[in-house]
DRENDRENTI-476600 format. One record per residue (C-alpha): residue in three letters; z, x, y. Coordinates in steps of 0.1 Angstrom, whole numbers. Example, Ala and Ser with C-alpha at 12.3 -4.5 7.8 and 13.67 -1.06 7.14 Angstrom:
2
<r residuo="ALA" Z="78" X="123" Y="-45"/>
<r residuo="SER" Z="71" X="137" Y="-11"/>
END
This chain:
356
<r residuo="MET" Z="-154" X="159" Y="-26"/>
<r residuo="PHE" Z="-193" X="158" Y="-9"/>
<r residuo="ASP" Z="-203" X="187" Y="-33"/>
<r residuo="LYS" Z="-192" X="168" Y="-62"/>
<r residuo="LEU" Z="-211" X="136" Y="-49"/>
<r residuo="LYS" Z="-241" X="157" Y="-43"/>
<r residuo="ASP" Z="-239" X="169" Y="-79"/>
<r residuo="MET" Z="-235" X="133" Y="-92"/>
<r residuo="LYS" Z="-265" X="119" Y="-71"/>
<r residuo="THR" Z="-288" X="148" Y="-87"/>
<r residuo="ARG" Z="-277" X="141" Y="-121"/>
<r residuo="TYR" Z="-282" X="105" Y="-117"/>
<r residuo="GLU" Z="-319" X="112" Y="-105"/>
<r residuo="PHE" Z="-323" X="133" Y="-134"/>
<r residuo="LEU" Z="-313" X="106" Y="-159"/>
<r residuo="SER" Z="-334" X="83" Y="-142"/>
<r residuo="SER" Z="-364" X="102" Y="-146"/>
<r residuo="GLN" Z="-354" X="108" Y="-183"/>
<r residuo="LEU" Z="-351" X="73" Y="-190"/>
<r residuo="ALA" Z="-385" X="69" Y="-181"/>
<r residuo="ASP" Z="-398" X="98" Y="-203"/>
<r residuo="THR" Z="-416" X="84" Y="-234"/>
<r residuo="ALA" Z="-401" X="112" Y="-255"/>
<r residuo="VAL" Z="-363" X="102" Y="-247"/>
<r residuo="ILE" Z="-374" X="64" Y="-250"/>
<r residuo="ALA" Z="-387" X="72" Y="-286"/>
<r residuo="ASP" Z="-350" X="90" Y="-293"/>
<r residuo="MET" Z="-325" X="59" Y="-294"/>
<r residuo="GLY" Z="-296" X="82" Y="-295"/>
<r residuo="THR" Z="-307" X="100" Y="-266"/>
<r residuo="TRP" Z="-316" X="68" Y="-248"/>
<r residuo="GLN" Z="-286" X="52" Y="-251"/>
<r residuo="ARG" Z="-262" X="83" Y="-243"/>
<r residuo="TYR" Z="-282" X="89" Y="-211"/>
<r residuo="SER" Z="-284" X="52" Y="-203"/>
<r residuo="LYS" Z="-246" X="49" Y="-206"/>
<r residuo="GLU" Z="-240" X="81" Y="-186"/>
<r residuo="GLN" Z="-264" X="67" Y="-157"/>
<r residuo="ALA" Z="-245" X="34" Y="-159"/>
<r residuo="ASP" Z="-211" X="53" Y="-153"/>
<r residuo="LEU" Z="-228" X="72" Y="-124"/>
<r residuo="THR" Z="-244" X="41" Y="-108"/>
<r residuo="GLU" Z="-216" X="26" Y="-85"/>
<r residuo="THR" Z="-203" X="58" Y="-71"/>
<r residuo="VAL" Z="-240" X="71" Y="-62"/>
<r residuo="GLU" Z="-248" X="38" Y="-47"/>
<r residuo="LYS" Z="-217" X="40" Y="-25"/>
<r residuo="TYR" Z="-225" X="77" Y="-16"/>
<r residuo="GLU" Z="-264" X="65" Y="-8"/>
<r residuo="GLU" Z="-247" X="39" Y="14"/>
<r residuo="TYR" Z="-223" X="66" Y="31"/>
<r residuo="LEU" Z="-253" X="90" Y="37"/>
<r residuo="ALA" Z="-273" X="60" Y="52"/>
<r residuo="LYS" Z="-246" X="49" Y="75"/>
<r residuo="GLU" Z="-242" X="85" Y="86"/>
<r residuo="LYS" Z="-278" X="90" Y="96"/>
<r residuo="GLU" Z="-276" X="55" Y="116"/>
<r residuo="MET" Z="-245" X="70" Y="135"/>
<r residuo="ALA" Z="-262" X="100" Y="141"/>
<r residuo="ASP" Z="-292" X="83" Y="156"/>
<r residuo="ALA" Z="-271" X="59" Y="174"/>
<r residuo="PHE" Z="-254" X="88" Y="193"/>
<r residuo="ASP" Z="-286" X="109" Y="198"/>
<r residuo="LEU" Z="-303" X="79" Y="212"/>
<r residuo="ALA" Z="-272" X="70" Y="236"/>
<r residuo="GLU" Z="-275" X="109" Y="248"/>
<r residuo="LEU" Z="-312" X="103" Y="261"/>
<r residuo="GLU" Z="-308" X="70" Y="273"/>
<r residuo="THR" Z="-304" X="66" Y="312"/>
<r residuo="ASP" Z="-299" X="27" Y="314"/>
<r residuo="ALA" Z="-260" X="21" Y="316"/>
<r residuo="GLU" Z="-260" X="-11" Y="297"/>
<r residuo="MET" Z="-282" X="3" Y="266"/>
<r residuo="LYS" Z="-262" X="38" Y="264"/>
<r residuo="LYS" Z="-230" X="17" Y="260"/>
<r residuo="MET" Z="-247" X="-6" Y="233"/>
<r residuo="LEU" Z="-258" X="24" Y="214"/>
<r residuo="LEU" Z="-223" X="41" Y="218"/>
<r residuo="ASP" Z="-206" X="9" Y="206"/>
<r residuo="GLU" Z="-231" X="9" Y="174"/>
<r residuo="GLY" Z="-225" X="48" Y="169"/>
<r residuo="TYR" Z="-185" X="42" Y="169"/>
<r residuo="GLU" Z="-188" X="11" Y="147"/>
<r residuo="CYS" Z="-206" X="35" Y="122"/>
<r residuo="LYS" Z="-181" X="60" Y="125"/>
<r residuo="GLU" Z="-152" X="31" Y="114"/>
<r residuo="LYS" Z="-173" X="21" Y="86"/>
<r residuo="LEU" Z="-179" X="57" Y="75"/>
<r residuo="ALA" Z="-142" X="62" Y="71"/>
<r residuo="LEU" Z="-138" X="33" Y="51"/>
<r residuo="LEU" Z="-166" X="41" Y="29"/>
<r residuo="LYS" Z="-150" X="75" Y="24"/>
<r residuo="ASP" Z="-117" X="62" Y="12"/>
<r residuo="GLU" Z="-139" X="40" Y="-11"/>
<r residuo="LEU" Z="-155" X="72" Y="-26"/>
<r residuo="LYS" Z="-122" X="89" Y="-30"/>
<r residuo="ILE" Z="-111" X="57" Y="-53"/>
<r residuo="LEU" Z="-144" X="59" Y="-71"/>
<r residuo="LEU" Z="-139" X="99" Y="-76"/>
<r residuo="LEU" Z="-105" X="94" Y="-92"/>
<r residuo="PRO" Z="-101" X="102" Y="-131"/>
<r residuo="LYS" Z="-109" X="71" Y="-151"/>
<r residuo="ASP" Z="-87" X="61" Y="-181"/>
<r residuo="LYS" Z="-111" X="65" Y="-209"/>
<r residuo="ASN" Z="-93" X="36" Y="-227"/>
<r residuo="ASP" Z="-96" X="12" Y="-199"/>
<r residuo="GLU" Z="-128" X="-7" Y="-216"/>
<r residuo="ARG" Z="-113" X="-9" Y="-251"/>
<r residuo="SER" Z="-99" X="-38" Y="-271"/>
<r residuo="CYS" Z="-61" X="-33" Y="-278"/>
<r residuo="ILE" Z="-32" X="-39" Y="-301"/>
<r residuo="LEU" Z="-3" X="-56" Y="-284"/>
<r residuo="GLU" Z="30" X="-55" Y="-300"/>
<r residuo="VAL" Z="61" X="-74" Y="-290"/>
<r residuo="ARG" Z="95" X="-68" Y="-305"/>
<r residuo="ALA" Z="128" X="-85" Y="-300"/>
<r residuo="GLY" Z="154" X="-62" Y="-285"/>
<r residuo="THR" Z="191" X="-63" Y="-280"/>
<r residuo="GLY" Z="205" X="-100" Y="-276"/>
<r residuo="GLY" Z="203" X="-115" Y="-313"/>
<r residuo="GLU" Z="184" X="-147" Y="-314"/>
<r residuo="GLU" Z="182" X="-149" Y="-278"/>
<r residuo="ALA" Z="161" X="-118" Y="-277"/>
<r residuo="ALA" Z="138" X="-133" Y="-304"/>
<r residuo="LEU" Z="131" X="-165" Y="-284"/>
<r residuo="PHE" Z="125" X="-144" Y="-254"/>
<r residuo="ALA" Z="100" X="-121" Y="-273"/>
<r residuo="ALA" Z="85" X="-155" Y="-284"/>
<r residuo="GLU" Z="79" X="-165" Y="-247"/>
<r residuo="LEU" Z="64" X="-133" Y="-239"/>
<r residuo="CYS" Z="40" X="-136" Y="-267"/>
<r residuo="ARG" Z="31" X="-170" Y="-253"/>
<r residuo="MET" Z="30" X="-157" Y="-218"/>
<r residuo="TYR" Z="2" X="-128" Y="-228"/>
<r residuo="GLN" Z="-18" X="-154" Y="-252"/>
<r residuo="ASN" Z="-22" X="-174" Y="-221"/>
<r residuo="TYR" Z="-31" X="-145" Y="-197"/>
<r residuo="CYS" Z="-58" X="-132" Y="-224"/>
<r residuo="SER" Z="-72" X="-168" Y="-226"/>
<r residuo="ALA" Z="-75" X="-169" Y="-189"/>
<r residuo="HIS" Z="-94" X="-137" Y="-188"/>
<r residuo="ARG" Z="-118" X="-147" Y="-221"/>
<r residuo="LEU" Z="-99" X="-123" Y="-244"/>
<r residuo="ARG" Z="-99" X="-132" Y="-278"/>
<r residuo="VAL" Z="-63" X="-131" Y="-296"/>
<r residuo="GLU" Z="-62" X="-123" Y="-334"/>
<r residuo="GLU" Z="-29" X="-126" Y="-348"/>
<r residuo="MET" Z="-22" X="-97" Y="-372"/>
<r residuo="ASP" Z="15" X="-99" Y="-383"/>
<r residuo="ILE" Z="41" X="-123" Y="-370"/>
<r residuo="ASN" Z="77" X="-123" Y="-382"/>
<r residuo="ALA" Z="93" X="-154" Y="-370"/>
<r residuo="THR" Z="130" X="-167" Y="-372"/>
<r residuo="GLU" Z="140" X="-201" Y="-380"/>
<r residuo="LEU" Z="148" X="-212" Y="-345"/>
<r residuo="GLY" Z="112" X="-203" Y="-335"/>
<r residuo="GLY" Z="118" X="-170" Y="-319"/>
<r residuo="VAL" Z="100" X="-137" Y="-331"/>
<r residuo="LYS" Z="114" X="-105" Y="-345"/>
<r residuo="GLU" Z="81" X="-87" Y="-343"/>
<r residuo="ALA" Z="46" X="-99" Y="-336"/>
<r residuo="ILE" Z="16" X="-78" Y="-336"/>
<r residuo="TYR" Z="-18" X="-89" Y="-322"/>
<r residuo="ASN" Z="-54" X="-77" Y="-318"/>
<r residuo="ILE" Z="-67" X="-84" Y="-282"/>
<r residuo="LYS" Z="-105" X="-82" Y="-283"/>
<r residuo="GLY" Z="-128" X="-79" Y="-256"/>
<r residuo="ALA" Z="-140" X="-54" Y="-229"/>
<r residuo="GLY" Z="-113" X="-42" Y="-205"/>
<r residuo="ALA" Z="-85" X="-54" Y="-226"/>
<r residuo="TYR" Z="-65" X="-23" Y="-226"/>
<r residuo="LYS" Z="-70" X="-20" Y="-186"/>
<r residuo="LEU" Z="-56" X="-55" Y="-180"/>
<r residuo="LEU" Z="-24" X="-51" Y="-203"/>
<r residuo="LYS" Z="-17" X="-12" Y="-202"/>
<r residuo="TYR" Z="9" X="-18" Y="-177"/>
<r residuo="GLU" Z="31" X="-41" Y="-199"/>
<r residuo="SER" Z="43" X="-12" Y="-222"/>
<r residuo="GLY" Z="82" X="-10" Y="-220"/>
<r residuo="VAL" Z="115" X="-30" Y="-221"/>
<r residuo="HIS" Z="114" X="-64" Y="-208"/>
<r residuo="ARG" Z="147" X="-78" Y="-200"/>
<r residuo="VAL" Z="156" X="-113" Y="-195"/>
<r residuo="GLN" Z="190" X="-128" Y="-177"/>
<r residuo="ARG" Z="195" X="-163" Y="-183"/>
<r residuo="VAL" Z="219" X="-190" Y="-199"/>
<r residuo="PRO" Z="209" X="-194" Y="-237"/>
<r residuo="ALA" Z="204" X="-229" Y="-252"/>
<r residuo="THR" Z="231" X="-219" Y="-276"/>
<r residuo="GLU" Z="256" X="-209" Y="-248"/>
<r residuo="THR" Z="285" X="-237" Y="-241"/>
<r residuo="GLN" Z="303" X="-220" Y="-214"/>
<r residuo="GLY" Z="271" X="-219" Y="-191"/>
<r residuo="ARG" Z="276" X="-180" Y="-191"/>
<r residuo="ILE" Z="246" X="-157" Y="-181"/>
<r residuo="HIS" Z="235" X="-136" Y="-210"/>
<r residuo="THR" Z="212" X="-105" Y="-209"/>
<r residuo="SER" Z="188" X="-95" Y="-237"/>
<r residuo="ALA" Z="157" X="-76" Y="-240"/>
<r residuo="ALA" Z="124" X="-75" Y="-258"/>
<r residuo="THR" Z="99" X="-45" Y="-261"/>
<r residuo="VAL" Z="60" X="-45" Y="-257"/>
<r residuo="ALA" Z="37" X="-20" Y="-266"/>
<r residuo="VAL" Z="2" X="-20" Y="-257"/>
<r residuo="LEU" Z="-21" X="6" Y="-279"/>
<r residuo="PRO" Z="-58" X="12" Y="-271"/>
<r residuo="GLU" Z="-77" X="3" Y="-302"/>
<r residuo="ALA" Z="-91" X="32" Y="-320"/>
<r residuo="GLU" Z="-123" X="35" Y="-341"/>
<r residuo="GLU" Z="-122" X="50" Y="-377"/>
<r residuo="VAL" Z="-142" X="80" Y="-367"/>
<r residuo="GLU" Z="-116" X="86" Y="-338"/>
<r residuo="VAL" Z="-90" X="91" Y="-362"/>
<r residuo="GLU" Z="-90" X="106" Y="-397"/>
<r residuo="ILE" Z="-64" X="94" Y="-423"/>
<r residuo="ASN" Z="-62" X="115" Y="-451"/>
<r residuo="ASP" Z="-51" X="100" Y="-484"/>
<r residuo="LYS" Z="-24" X="127" Y="-490"/>
<r residuo="ASP" Z="-10" X="119" Y="-457"/>
<r residuo="ILE" Z="-2" X="82" Y="-466"/>
<r residuo="ARG" Z="18" X="60" Y="-487"/>
<r residuo="ILE" Z="7" X="24" Y="-494"/>
<r residuo="ASP" Z="36" X="-1" Y="-508"/>
<r residuo="ILE" Z="25" X="-35" Y="-520"/>
<r residuo="PHE" Z="54" X="-61" Y="-520"/>
<r residuo="HIS" Z="59" X="-100" Y="-518"/>
<r residuo="SER" Z="58" X="-117" Y="-483"/>
<r residuo="GLY" Z="87" X="-126" Y="-468"/>
<r residuo="GLY" Z="96" X="-159" Y="-445"/>
<r residuo="ALA" Z="75" X="-189" Y="-446"/>
<r residuo="GLY" Z="45" X="-192" Y="-471"/>
<r residuo="GLY" Z="56" X="-215" Y="-500"/>
<r residuo="GLN" Z="50" X="-204" Y="-536"/>
<r residuo="ASN" Z="27" X="-176" Y="-524"/>
<r residuo="VAL" Z="55" X="-160" Y="-510"/>
<r residuo="ASN" Z="74" X="-157" Y="-545"/>
<r residuo="LYS" Z="42" X="-154" Y="-571"/>
<r residuo="VAL" Z="17" X="-131" Y="-551"/>
<r residuo="ALA" Z="22" X="-95" Y="-540"/>
<r residuo="SER" Z="3" X="-94" Y="-506"/>
<r residuo="ALA" Z="21" X="-76" Y="-481"/>
<r residuo="VAL" Z="12" X="-40" Y="-473"/>
<r residuo="ARG" Z="33" X="-12" Y="-459"/>
<r residuo="ILE" Z="14" X="21" Y="-449"/>
<r residuo="THR" Z="37" X="54" Y="-442"/>
<r residuo="HIS" Z="19" X="80" Y="-424"/>
<r residuo="PHE" Z="38" X="113" Y="-431"/>
<r residuo="PRO" Z="25" X="136" Y="-404"/>
<r residuo="THR" Z="37" X="112" Y="-377"/>
<r residuo="GLY" Z="63" X="93" Y="-394"/>
<r residuo="ILE" Z="45" X="59" Y="-385"/>
<r residuo="VAL" Z="52" X="33" Y="-405"/>
<r residuo="VAL" Z="30" X="-2" Y="-405"/>
<r residuo="THR" Z="36" X="-33" Y="-425"/>
<r residuo="CYS" Z="13" X="-63" Y="-426"/>
<r residuo="GLN" Z="23" X="-97" Y="-445"/>
<r residuo="ASP" Z="8" X="-125" Y="-423"/>
<r residuo="GLU" Z="-23" X="-129" Y="-447"/>
<r residuo="ARG" Z="-22" X="-142" Y="-482"/>
<r residuo="SER" Z="-49" X="-117" Y="-493"/>
<r residuo="GLN" Z="-37" X="-83" Y="-501"/>
<r residuo="LEU" Z="-72" X="-66" Y="-490"/>
<r residuo="LYS" Z="-69" X="-84" Y="-454"/>
<r residuo="ASN" Z="-34" X="-72" Y="-451"/>
<r residuo="LYS" Z="-44" X="-37" Y="-459"/>
<r residuo="GLU" Z="-72" X="-39" Y="-434"/>
<r residuo="ARG" Z="-52" X="-49" Y="-406"/>
<r residuo="ALA" Z="-23" X="-25" Y="-415"/>
<r residuo="PHE" Z="-51" X="5" Y="-413"/>
<r residuo="LYS" Z="-63" X="-9" Y="-380"/>
<r residuo="VAL" Z="-28" X="-10" Y="-363"/>
<r residuo="LEU" Z="-20" X="25" Y="-381"/>
<r residuo="ARG" Z="-54" X="40" Y="-363"/>
<r residuo="SER" Z="-44" X="27" Y="-329"/>
<r residuo="ARG" Z="-6" X="39" Y="-335"/>
<r residuo="ILE" Z="-17" X="75" Y="-344"/>
<r residuo="TYR" Z="-42" X="74" Y="-317"/>
<r residuo="ASP" Z="-17" X="65" Y="-292"/>
<r residuo="PHE" Z="8" X="90" Y="-308"/>
<r residuo="TYR" Z="-16" X="120" Y="-301"/>
<r residuo="ASN" Z="-29" X="107" Y="-268"/>
<r residuo="GLY" Z="6" X="102" Y="-255"/>
<r residuo="GLN" Z="15" X="137" Y="-262"/>
<r residuo="ASN" Z="-18" X="149" Y="-240"/>
<r residuo="ALA" Z="-1" X="123" Y="-215"/>
<r residuo="LYS" Z="32" X="139" Y="-214"/>
<r residuo="ALA" Z="17" X="175" Y="-207"/>
<r residuo="ARG" Z="-5" X="158" Y="-178"/>
<r residuo="GLU" Z="27" X="141" Y="-165"/>
<r residuo="GLU" Z="45" X="171" Y="-161"/>
<r residuo="ASN" Z="18" X="179" Y="-130"/>
<r residuo="ARG" Z="15" X="141" Y="-118"/>
<r residuo="ARG" Z="46" X="115" Y="-120"/>
<r residuo="SER" Z="28" X="78" Y="-118"/>
<r residuo="MET" Z="47" X="54" Y="-99"/>
<r residuo="VAL" Z="43" X="29" Y="-126"/>
<r residuo="GLY" Z="61" X="51" Y="-152"/>
<r residuo="SER" Z="48" X="68" Y="-183"/>
<r residuo="GLY" Z="42" X="40" Y="-206"/>
<r residuo="ASP" Z="72" X="49" Y="-225"/>
<r residuo="ARG" Z="83" X="21" Y="-245"/>
<r residuo="SER" Z="118" X="29" Y="-240"/>
<r residuo="GLU" Z="115" X="25" Y="-200"/>
<r residuo="ARG" Z="130" X="-7" Y="-186"/>
<r residuo="ILE" Z="102" X="-20" Y="-166"/>
<r residuo="ARG" Z="109" X="-57" Y="-158"/>
<r residuo="THR" Z="137" X="-81" Y="-154"/>
<r residuo="TYR" Z="130" X="-119" Y="-158"/>
<r residuo="ASN" Z="159" X="-135" Y="-138"/>
<r residuo="PHE" Z="157" X="-174" Y="-147"/>
<r residuo="PRO" Z="188" X="-185" Y="-125"/>
<r residuo="GLN" Z="169" X="-173" Y="-95"/>
<r residuo="SER" Z="134" X="-180" Y="-107"/>
<r residuo="ARG" Z="127" X="-142" Y="-101"/>
<r residuo="VAL" Z="107" X="-114" Y="-119"/>
<r residuo="THR" Z="113" X="-79" Y="-105"/>
<r residuo="ASP" Z="91" X="-52" Y="-117"/>
<r residuo="HIS" Z="112" X="-19" Y="-115"/>
<r residuo="ARG" Z="86" X="6" Y="-112"/>
<r residuo="ILE" Z="73" X="-5" Y="-80"/>
<r residuo="GLY" Z="104" X="-24" Y="-67"/>
<r residuo="LEU" Z="83" X="-56" Y="-64"/>
<r residuo="SER" Z="100" X="-90" Y="-70"/>
<r residuo="GLN" Z="83" X="-123" Y="-72"/>
<r residuo="TYR" Z="99" X="-158" Y="-73"/>
<r residuo="ASN" Z="73" X="-175" Y="-95"/>
<r residuo="LEU" Z="87" X="-171" Y="-129"/>
<r residuo="GLU" Z="80" X="-205" Y="-141"/>
<r residuo="ALA" Z="41" X="-198" Y="-134"/>
<r residuo="PHE" Z="46" X="-161" Y="-145"/>
<r residuo="MET" Z="58" X="-173" Y="-180"/>
<r residuo="THR" Z="29" X="-194" Y="-183"/>
<r residuo="GLY" Z="6" X="-164" Y="-182"/>
<r residuo="ASP" Z="0" X="-162" Y="-143"/>
<r residuo="ILE" Z="6" X="-124" Y="-142"/>
<r residuo="ASP" Z="-24" X="-114" Y="-121"/>
<r residuo="SER" Z="-5" X="-108" Y="-87"/>
<r residuo="MET" Z="18" X="-84" Y="-106"/>
<r residuo="VAL" Z="-7" X="-64" Y="-128"/>
<r residuo="GLU" Z="-29" X="-60" Y="-97"/>
<r residuo="ALA" Z="0" X="-45" Y="-77"/>
<r residuo="LEU" Z="7" X="-20" Y="-107"/>
<r residuo="ALA" Z="-28" X="-11" Y="-106"/>
<r residuo="ILE" Z="-29" X="-6" Y="-68"/>
<r residuo="ALA" Z="5" X="15" Y="-70"/>
<r residuo="ASP" Z="-9" X="38" Y="-99"/>
<r residuo="ARG" Z="-43" X="43" Y="-78"/>
<r residuo="GLU" Z="-23" X="52" Y="-46"/>
<r residuo="ALA" Z="-2" X="76" Y="-68"/>
<r residuo="LEU" Z="-34" X="93" Y="-83"/>
<r residuo="LEU" Z="-47" X="97" Y="-47"/>
<r residuo="SER" Z="-16" X="113" Y="-34"/>
<r residuo="SER" Z="-17" X="137" Y="-63"/>
<r residuo="GLN" Z="-50" X="144" Y="-56"/>
<r residuo="SER" Z="-45" X="153" Y="-17"/>
<r residuo="GLU" Z="-15" X="175" Y="-28"/>
END
């Protein structure tokens, strides 16, 4: 661990000198690359320097205590040394966390997809509530939510909704939401007062750039058709909806929310790129998962991750066994404590795997 930290500090100092070099400054591409690398190292190197300073402070205190003849002064120096030793243990734990592998997608924007599952109209109504929950959560974190495609029901439910969540760190905040969300409650349409169980599926995909995913024309088919649902005369007169089929992966994307065929096509390609990126990235993740089973699950959209029990005002995340009795606030977007608990569990799983 400390050899790695020493190498990082050496690299950081090299980058600092390079960023002050006029030749590097004149080459904007190199300067930006070095600047980003240095920024990525800064927090860890600063924490390591804090560790080294505290280590020296501890050694000095114990050395002086050994030479001190005054009993009161000796005790004070020893107390200072042991206090430094305790602080070093905390700093070492912090350094272990900083050295954990970073998720390369954490700072990306993302695509959020919500679909009604089993449960008919009740599932669609629950999916719509999840959409509002995530919109409020994103708004609280100053993330911009752009509707890409919504397939609504007559009663106000949602069969499928796709959003582009824009902003640094969007994927990091939402990535643990992928999976099956189950709801237990008495539907508004239930006359007998019986509790029904239905579900919705959530997928969170890191947004992919065009340069990261190459889509060949021969690998896709684009279909243009008339939009369905609300939209007045435009639905019947203008063929603006777009469906793209990607043959190598079998992924199909449909966008019909915009009246413009061009805009629908742009949005469909954005979603397609993210799904293809997630498809191949997921294959790599499965290979890694054979070596490490995360406590918060694999992110598989078929995995039941959470239950929302309305009669008991309870929300339970099955991956970490955490139940909270704040369902009303949770459904308005107050999900920070759950997201933080999932992030901590994932970090602890990573730390455990590093020590194996």
